Kinemage of the C-alpha trace (Angstrom):
@kinemage 1
@onewidth
@group {chain A} dominant
@subgroup {mainchain}
@vectorlist {calphas} color= white
{ca met a 1} P 6.684 -1.100 5.893
{ca asn a 2} L 6.864 2.046 3.733
{ca asp a 3} L 10.341 1.442 2.724
{ca leu a 4} L 9.709 -2.229 1.679
{ca tyr a 5} L 6.605 -0.984 -0.229
{ca glu a 6} L 8.683 1.726 -1.979
{ca gln a 7} L 11.218 -1.000 -2.878
{ca ala a 8} L 8.166 -2.983 -4.519
{ca lys a 9} L 6.896 0.224 -6.001
{ca asn a 10} L 10.392 0.690 -7.414
{ca val a 11} L 10.580 -2.723 -9.258
{ca leu a 12} L 6.944 -2.844 -10.424
{ca ser a 13} L 7.989 -1.516 -13.897
{ca asn a 14} L 10.361 -4.315 -14.453
{ca ser a 15} L 7.426 -6.890 -14.406
{ca tyr a 16} L 7.328 -8.965 -18.006
{ca ser a 17} L 3.608 -8.974 -18.206
{ca lys a 18} L 3.048 -8.341 -21.881
{ca tyr a 19} L -0.061 -10.770 -22.016
{ca ser a 20} L -1.911 -9.762 -19.016
{ca gly a 21} L -0.958 -6.168 -18.768
{ca phe a 22} L -1.262 -7.303 -14.693
{ca lys a 23} L 2.072 -6.096 -13.001
{ca val a 24} L 2.886 -7.396 -9.477
{ca ala a 25} L 5.864 -6.895 -7.357
{ca ala a 26} L 6.885 -8.399 -4.085
{ca ala a 27} L 9.295 -7.226 -1.580
{ca ile a 28} L 10.991 -9.317 1.414
{ca arg a 29} L 12.528 -7.763 4.264
{ca leu a 30} L 14.738 -10.158 6.192
{ca his a 31} L 16.004 -9.954 9.514
{ca asp a 32} L 19.386 -8.604 8.675
{ca gly a 33} L 17.940 -5.951 7.073
{ca thr a 34} L 18.399 -7.019 3.317
{ca ile a 35} L 15.412 -6.386 1.002
{ca ile a 36} L 14.740 -8.873 -1.850
{ca thr a 37} L 12.553 -7.886 -4.550
{ca gly a 38} L 10.755 -9.719 -7.392
{ca val a 39} L 8.381 -9.060 -10.157
{ca asn a 40} L 5.756 -11.339 -12.134
{ca val a 41} L 7.436 -12.991 -15.408
{ca glu a 42} L 5.070 -14.099 -17.791
{ca asn a 43} L 5.185 -16.517 -20.680
{ca ala a 44} L 3.378 -17.191 -23.453
{ca ser a 45} L 2.806 -20.624 -22.093
{ca phe a 46} L 0.843 -19.324 -19.504
{ca gly a 47} L 1.617 -22.185 -17.031
{ca leu a 48} L 5.320 -21.277 -16.937
{ca thr a 49} L 4.581 -17.773 -15.779
{ca asn a 50} L 6.234 -16.983 -12.198
{ca cys a 51} L 4.520 -14.889 -9.701
{ca ala a 52} L 6.384 -11.907 -8.128
{ca glu a 53} L 5.917 -13.735 -4.842
{ca arg a 54} L 7.697 -16.912 -6.026
{ca thr a 55} L 10.369 -14.922 -7.850
{ca ala a 56} L 11.263 -13.086 -4.417
{ca leu a 57} L 11.232 -16.094 -2.545
{ca tyr a 58} L 13.194 -18.156 -4.578
{ca thr a 59} L 15.833 -15.345 -4.893
{ca ala a 60} L 15.971 -15.379 -1.194
{ca tyr a 61} L 16.436 -18.938 -1.224
{ca thr a 62} L 19.055 -18.762 -3.967
{ca lys a 63} L 20.969 -16.254 -1.941
{ca gly a 64} L 21.077 -19.120 1.232
{ca tyr a 65} L 18.423 -17.483 3.136
{ca arg a 66} L 15.689 -19.684 4.493
{ca lys a 67} L 12.300 -19.138 6.137
{ca glu a 68} L 13.558 -18.289 9.469
{ca asp a 69} L 15.033 -15.245 7.912
{ca ile a 70} L 12.384 -13.769 6.464
{ca lys a 71} L 10.647 -10.770 8.662
{ca glu a 72} L 7.800 -9.452 6.523
{ca met a 73} L 6.866 -9.426 2.769
{ca val a 74} L 4.847 -6.548 0.701
{ca ile a 75} L 2.785 -7.313 -2.445
{ca thr a 76} L 1.644 -4.532 -4.836
{ca thr a 77} L -0.074 -4.032 -8.067
{ca glu a 78} L -1.086 -1.022 -10.161
{ca lys a 79} L -4.710 -1.887 -8.845
{ca asp a 80} L -6.535 0.712 -6.589
{ca his a 81} L -8.484 -2.319 -4.992
{ca leu a 82} L -6.691 -5.183 -2.908
{ca val a 83} L -5.325 -8.155 -4.647
{ca ser a 84} L -4.127 -10.974 -2.652
{ca pro a 85} L -1.769 -13.994 -3.786
{ca cys a 86} L -2.747 -16.574 -6.219
{ca gly a 87} L -3.363 -20.175 -4.840
{ca ala a 88} L 0.187 -21.287 -6.146
{ca cys a 89} L 1.902 -18.506 -4.064
{ca arg a 90} L 0.028 -19.055 -1.167
{ca gln a 91} L 1.298 -22.669 -1.047
{ca val a 92} L 5.064 -21.811 -1.606
{ca met a 93} L 4.342 -18.869 0.918
{ca ser a 94} L 3.329 -21.440 3.417
{ca glu a 95} L 6.248 -23.603 3.054
{ca leu a 96} L 9.107 -21.173 2.354
{ca met a 97} L 8.034 -18.682 5.145
{ca thr a 98} L 7.173 -19.206 9.184
{ca pro a 99} L 3.457 -18.878 9.606
{ca asp a 100} L 3.575 -15.730 11.751
{ca val a 101} L 5.403 -13.489 8.922
{ca pro a 102} L 3.103 -10.303 8.274
{ca ile a 103} L 1.853 -9.991 4.433
{ca his a 104} L 1.243 -6.590 3.805
{ca leu a 105} L -1.199 -6.281 0.555
{ca val a 106} L -0.905 -2.770 -0.456
{ca thr a 107} L -3.003 -1.056 -3.477
{ca asn a 108} L -1.812 1.266 -5.787
{ca asn a 109} L -3.188 4.381 -3.737
{ca gly a 110} L -1.310 3.242 -0.514
{ca ser a 111} L -4.097 1.207 1.457
{ca val a 112} L -2.723 -1.522 3.461
{ca thr a 113} L -4.268 -5.097 4.578
{ca thr a 114} L -1.929 -6.784 6.718
{ca val a 115} L -2.464 -10.630 7.486
{ca ser a 116} L -0.104 -13.337 8.766
{ca asn a 117} L 1.319 -15.727 6.130
{ca lys a 118} L -0.921 -18.794 7.974
{ca glu a 119} L -4.310 -16.642 7.469
{ca leu a 120} L -3.533 -16.886 3.579
{ca leu a 121} L -3.915 -20.662 3.550
{ca pro a 122} L -5.056 -21.992 6.864
{ca leu a 123} L -5.354 -25.507 5.582
{ca ala a 124} L -2.023 -25.844 3.590
{ca phe a 125} L -0.822 -29.143 2.349
{ca asp a 126} L 2.600 -29.468 3.821
{ca glu a 127} L 5.110 -32.505 4.664
{ca ser a 128} L 2.890 -34.021 7.106
{ca asp a 129} L 0.486 -34.776 4.434
{ca leu a 130} L 3.032 -36.786 2.327
């Protein structure tokens, strides 16, 4: 998990967060060893902002990977306290990753909290609700 965290930390400065100043980075390890990173990208029209978690997941899917390929995810910020994914990211994560994928939430000072994807959104809206 440490190398995945380092990958996320390395791209944190690429965050385009000129409005909030709140940088977020995510890194996904795939079962084949590939690591895909993402950062948050803000927009003056705040609703059009894309979070780091979704950026990384959408990049993985764009490259042809699917939920079964994802082994684990790290999410980090410049904050020394725990920061968890927003509701929109939790919903996307619940559909684009399997429920058992470990999500490592890492603070700026290296403290790690690990939860499963399902623990982040236990009553997720899914295709069975349509």
